[in-house]
C-alpha positions as CSV (number, residue, x, y, z in Angstrom):
1,M,-7.7,-5.8,13.9
2,S,-9.3,-3.4,12.0
3,S,-11.6,-3.3,9.1
4,C,-12.3,-1.9,5.6
5,G,-14.5,-1.0,2.8
6,T,-15.3,2.2,2.0
7,S,-13.5,5.9,1.6
8,S,-14.9,7.0,4.7
9,R,-12.1,5.8,7.3
10,F,-9.8,8.9,7.7
11,G,-8.2,10.8,9.9
12,K,-5.1,13.2,10.4
13,T,-2.5,12.1,9.1
14,D,1.3,12.8,8.4
15,D,3.0,14.2,5.5
16,A,4.6,11.7,3.2
17,P,6.9,12.1,0.1
18,K,5.6,11.1,-3.4
19,P,7.1,8.1,-4.8
20,Q,8.5,8.4,-8.7
21,K,9.0,4.9,-9.6
22,T,8.4,1.2,-8.8
23,G,11.0,-0.8,-6.9
24,E,11.2,2.1,-4.4
25,K,10.0,2.3,-0.7
26,I,7.1,4.1,-0.6
27,E,5.9,4.1,2.8
28,D,6.5,2.5,6.3
29,G,4.4,2.4,9.1
30,K,1.9,-0.5,11.3
31,A,-0.2,-2.9,8.6
32,S,-3.3,-4.7,9.9
33,W,-5.6,-7.2,8.5
34,Y,-9.4,-8.0,8.1
35,G,-11.1,-11.1,7.1
36,P,-14.7,-13.2,8.0
37,N,-16.6,-10.1,8.9
38,F,-16.1,-8.5,5.4
39,D,-15.5,-11.8,3.0
40,G,-18.2,-11.5,0.3
41,K,-18.8,-7.9,0.7
42,L,-17.9,-5.3,-2.2
43,T,-14.6,-3.5,-1.8
44,A,-14.2,0.3,-2.8
45,N,-13.4,-0.5,-6.1
46,G,-16.3,-3.0,-6.6
47,E,-14.8,-6.0,-6.5
48,I,-16.0,-8.8,-4.4
49,Y,-13.7,-9.2,-1.2
50,D,-12.2,-12.8,-0.7
51,M,-10.1,-13.0,2.2
52,Y,-8.0,-15.9,0.4
53,D,-6.4,-13.7,-2.0
54,L,-3.7,-11.4,-1.8
55,T,-5.4,-8.2,-1.7
56,A,-4.8,-5.2,0.6
57,A,-6.6,-1.4,1.3
58,H,-5.0,1.5,1.4
59,R,-5.7,5.2,2.1
60,T,-4.8,6.6,-1.3
61,L,-3.2,4.6,-3.7
62,P,-4.6,3.6,-7.3
63,F,-6.6,0.7,-7.4
64,N,-4.6,-2.1,-8.9
65,S,-1.2,-0.8,-7.7
66,V,0.8,-3.6,-6.4
67,V,3.0,-3.4,-3.4
68,K,5.3,-5.5,-1.6
69,V,4.7,-5.7,2.3
70,K,7.8,-6.3,4.3
71,N,7.2,-7.3,8.0
72,L,9.9,-5.9,9.8
73,D,9.5,-7.8,12.9
74,N,10.5,-11.3,10.8
75,G,11.7,-10.0,7.4
76,K,8.8,-12.0,5.6
77,S,7.3,-10.2,2.7
78,V,4.0,-10.5,0.6
79,T,3.0,-9.0,-2.8
80,V,-0.3,-7.8,-2.6
81,R,-3.1,-6.0,-5.2
82,I,-4.7,-2.7,-4.2
83,N,-8.6,-3.4,-4.5
84,D,-9.9,-1.3,-1.3
85,R,-9.6,1.4,1.0
86,G,-8.7,2.0,4.8
87,P,-7.3,1.2,7.2
88,Y,-10.0,3.1,9.5
89,A,-7.9,2.9,12.4
90,K,-5.5,5.7,13.0
91,N,-1.9,5.3,12.4
92,R,-2.4,2.0,10.2
93,I,-1.1,2.4,6.7
94,I,-2.2,-0.8,5.1
95,D,-5.6,-3.5,5.8
96,L,-4.2,-6.9,4.8
97,S,-6.3,-10.0,3.3
98,K,-6.4,-12.7,5.7
99,K,-3.9,-14.9,3.4
100,A,-1.6,-12.1,3.1
101,A,-1.4,-11.3,6.6
102,D,-0.9,-15.2,7.3
103,E,1.8,-15.2,4.7
104,I,4.2,-12.8,6.6
105,D,3.1,-14.6,10.1
106,M,0.9,-11.5,11.5
107,L,-2.2,-13.2,12.1
108,G,-1.7,-14.0,15.7
109,S,-0.5,-10.4,16.4
110,G,-3.1,-8.8,14.5
111,T,-0.8,-5.8,13.6
112,A,3.2,-5.7,12.8
113,P,5.4,-2.9,11.5
114,V,6.0,-2.8,7.6
115,E,7.4,-1.3,4.8
116,L,5.5,-0.7,1.4
117,I,7.7,-1.3,-1.6
118,L,5.7,-0.1,-4.9
119,M,5.9,-3.2,-7.5
120,E,3.7,-2.1,-10.2
121,G,1.9,0.9,-10.6
122,D,2.3,4.8,-11.9
123,L,2.4,6.9,-9.2
124,K,4.4,9.9,-11.3
125,N,1.4,10.5,-13.1
126,S,-0.7,10.2,-10.6
127,R,-2.9,12.9,-8.8
128,V,-1.8,11.4,-5.6
129,T,0.3,14.1,-3.5
130,D,0.4,12.4,-0.3
131,L,0.3,8.9,0.3
132,K,-1.5,9.5,4.0
133,V,-3.9,12.1,3.0
134,P,-7.0,11.2,0.4
135,T,-8.5,14.0,-1.2
136,Y,-12.0,14.7,-2.4
137,T,-14.0,16.4,-4.6
138,V,-17.5,17.0,-5.7
139,Q,-19.0,14.9,-8.5
140,L,-22.0,16.8,-10.4
141,A,-22.5,15.0,-13.5
142,S,-21.0,12.6,-16.1
143,Y,-21.4,12.7,-19.7
144,N,-20.3,11.3,-22.8
145,H,-19.8,14.1,-24.9
146,E,-17.7,17.2,-24.1
147,H,-19.9,20.0,-24.8
148,Q,-22.2,18.3,-22.6
149,A,-20.0,18.5,-19.7
150,R,-19.0,22.1,-20.9
151,S,-22.7,23.5,-20.9
152,H,-23.1,21.7,-17.7
153,A,-20.1,23.1,-15.8
154,Q,-20.7,27.0,-17.1
155,K,-23.6,26.7,-15.1
156,I,-21.9,26.4,-11.5
157,R,-19.1,29.1,-10.9
158,G,-15.7,27.2,-10.2
159,A,-16.8,23.7,-12.1
160,R,-14.5,21.8,-13.8
161,V,-14.4,19.4,-16.5
162,E,-12.1,16.2,-16.9
163,K,-11.8,13.7,-19.6
164,I,-12.0,10.1,-17.8
165,N,-10.6,7.3,-19.7
166,M,-12.9,4.2,-18.5
167,G,-11.0,1.7,-20.6
168,D,-13.8,1.2,-23.6
169,K,-14.9,4.6,-23.6
170,I,-14.1,8.1,-22.6
171,V,-16.4,10.0,-20.3
172,Y,-16.3,13.9,-19.4
173,R,-17.4,14.3,-15.6
174,V,-18.1,18.0,-13.7
175,Y,-16.4,18.5,-10.6
176,H,-16.1,21.2,-8.0
177,G,-13.4,21.6,-5.7
178,I,-10.4,19.8,-4.5
179,Y,-10.6,19.0,-0.4
180,T,-8.1,17.3,2.2
181,D,-10.7,17.5,4.4
182,K,-13.9,15.2,3.5
183,N,-16.2,17.8,5.6
184,N,-15.3,20.5,3.6
185,A,-16.3,18.5,0.4
186,R,-19.9,17.7,2.1
187,K,-20.3,21.3,3.3
188,K,-19.8,22.3,-0.3
189,Q,-21.6,19.8,-1.9
190,R,-24.8,20.6,0.4
191,Q,-24.3,24.4,-0.6
192,L,-24.3,23.2,-4.2
193,K,-27.8,21.2,-3.7
194,R,-29.6,24.3,-2.2
195,Q,-28.1,26.2,-5.1
196,G,-30.3,23.3,-7.7
197,F,-27.1,21.4,-8.3
198,G,-27.1,17.6,-7.6
199,G,-24.0,15.6,-6.8
200,Y,-21.9,13.7,-4.3
201,V,-18.5,13.7,-2.6
202,K,-15.9,11.5,-4.0
203,Q,-12.4,10.4,-3.5
204,I,-9.9,11.3,-6.0
205,E,-8.4,8.0,-7.1
206,N,-5.7,8.9,-9.2
């Protein structure tokens, strides 16, 4: 059984094609599940993890994507919503909640070969280019007004400003770089800090 909860659980992975629409198989591999040790703790998207909800952790799928998980050993399926990041263990593609794992009879074995089918979510317009490889950036600042973000970005060579829709408001964030190796992102963050620019490394979500 593997565990999850943050976005720092990634190793080397293989390339995967980017799906274009719902109803298509997007990935296959090994599923695992996580439960009591994480029940009641925060998930990567800020929710409280409930092991009796039908949720799951995935490396890169945008939060709130809905996928059908089919157990290839017995043909049973369960539909889950992505609200966390994981799995930690390499060669595993999804971490299911305890209830979701029970629905497809994999609690006892701990893992099972599965295929994932996208039921709800927009990957065509997502910045996710490889389901198995998370991408990172250095976030340097966030502003309510674009001119403030532009002014900040002009001080940092290579910085960019992105408009982020938060649902009820728009914010303008200053980012630097795009990395598939989190260590390289951290190295750049430390370099920028020495130059007087605070920031932190984050996974690009969508």
